[in-house]
Structure formats: C-alpha cells, structure tokens
KELOMAR-592190 format. One record per residue (C-alpha): residue number from 1; residue in one letter; x, y, z. Coordinates in nm, 3 decimals. Example, Ala and Ser with C-alpha at 12.3 -4.5 7.8 and 13.67 -1.06 7.14 Angstrom:
% residues 2
<1,A,<1.230,-0.450,0.780>>
<2,S,<1.367,-0.106,0.714>>
END
This chain:
% residues 70
<1,M,<-0.336,-1.124,-1.872>>
<2,N,<0.037,-1.094,-1.917>>
<3,A,<0.145,-1.144,-1.557>>
<4,D,<0.471,-1.336,-1.585>>
<5,L,<0.539,-1.341,-1.214>>
<6,P,<0.844,-1.519,-1.074>>
<7,A,<0.779,-1.860,-0.918>>
<8,D,<0.879,-1.719,-0.577>>
<9,Y,<0.641,-1.420,-0.601>>
<10,R,<0.448,-1.380,-0.276>>
<11,K,<0.123,-1.194,-0.313>>
<12,P,<0.073,-0.914,-0.062>>
<13,T,<-0.260,-0.911,0.120>>
<14,V,<-0.484,-0.612,0.051>>
<15,K,<-0.809,-0.532,0.230>>
<16,L,<-1.059,-0.412,-0.026>>
<17,V,<-1.388,-0.536,0.116>>
<18,G,<-1.563,-0.250,0.292>>
<19,T,<-1.330,0.015,0.146>>
<20,D,<-1.365,0.267,-0.136>>
<21,G,<-1.424,0.071,-0.457>>
<22,N,<-1.304,0.351,-0.684>>
<23,A,<-1.052,0.219,-0.939>>
<24,L,<-0.787,0.474,-0.842>>
<25,S,<-0.830,0.389,-0.475>>
<26,I,<-0.787,0.019,-0.551>>
<27,L,<-0.475,0.086,-0.760>>
<28,G,<-0.330,0.294,-0.477>>
<29,R,<-0.400,0.034,-0.209>>
<30,V,<-0.253,-0.252,-0.411>>
<31,S,<0.052,-0.052,-0.521>>
<32,A,<0.119,0.053,-0.161>>
<33,A,<0.089,-0.306,-0.039>>
<34,M,<0.328,-0.422,-0.311>>
<35,K,<0.582,-0.152,-0.214>>
<36,E,<0.548,-0.243,0.154>>
<37,A,<0.608,-0.610,0.066>>
<38,G,<0.935,-0.515,-0.106>>
<39,I,<0.818,-0.604,-0.456>>
<40,P,<1.045,-0.452,-0.722>>
<41,K,<0.936,-0.131,-0.894>>
<42,E,<0.940,-0.306,-1.233>>
<43,T,<0.676,-0.553,-1.112>>
<44,I,<0.465,-0.274,-0.963>>
<45,D,<0.488,-0.083,-1.291>>
<46,A,<0.385,-0.396,-1.483>>
<47,F,<0.088,-0.438,-1.246>>
<48,F,<-0.020,-0.079,-1.304>>
<49,R,<0.010,-0.103,-1.683>>
<50,E,<-0.185,-0.429,-1.692>>
<51,A,<-0.452,-0.316,-1.446>>
<52,T,<-0.524,0.004,-1.636>>
<53,A,<-0.540,-0.165,-1.979>>
<54,G,<-0.908,-0.252,-1.959>>
<55,D,<-1.235,-0.196,-1.782>>
<56,Y,<-1.319,-0.221,-1.412>>
<57,D,<-1.370,-0.598,-1.424>>
<58,H,<-1.028,-0.636,-1.588>>
<59,L,<-0.877,-0.425,-1.310>>
<60,L,<-1.023,-0.656,-1.045>>
<61,R,<-0.897,-0.969,-1.224>>
<62,V,<-0.546,-0.822,-1.245>>
<63,V,<-0.555,-0.721,-0.878>>
<64,M,<-0.639,-1.080,-0.784>>
<65,T,<-0.343,-1.201,-0.991>>
<66,Y,<-0.098,-0.977,-0.806>>
<67,A,<-0.253,-0.968,-0.455>>
<68,E,<-0.456,-1.166,-0.205>>
<69,V,<-0.777,-0.972,-0.155>>
<70,E,<-0.961,-0.960,0.175>>
END
C-alpha cells in the first residue's frame, strides 16, 4: 500500500459492520466520513485510487489504513 499519510492524520470512524458490504457502498461510506472529518480532497482521491487498485480484500485493507472500522 502506498498510503503516505501525514503524522497528524486522524482516521475517521466508519460503521461497516451490519451494513451493505458492496465495494461501492464501502467506498461511499468511507469517502463521506473522510469529507465530514475535513480530510483534504487530495487524500480522499489517493484513498479512492488505492482502494480501487485491487480486489475486494485489498479494498478492505486500504479502508483499514485510512479509517477506523466499527
């Protein structure tokens, strides 16, 4: 993974357990949480590029790099 996050990066919390596990749904939830947390668009774009660069397991690993999952 290429996530070069700043040292002061604070992961937003995203509730995924018990929700739609579709990859697009997960991407939308995490992106929305990042926007709500005030994370810069460049970081959100990097998240999206990285998360969509592999299979479903890769997506979940990237999500856990950028967000706290509940």
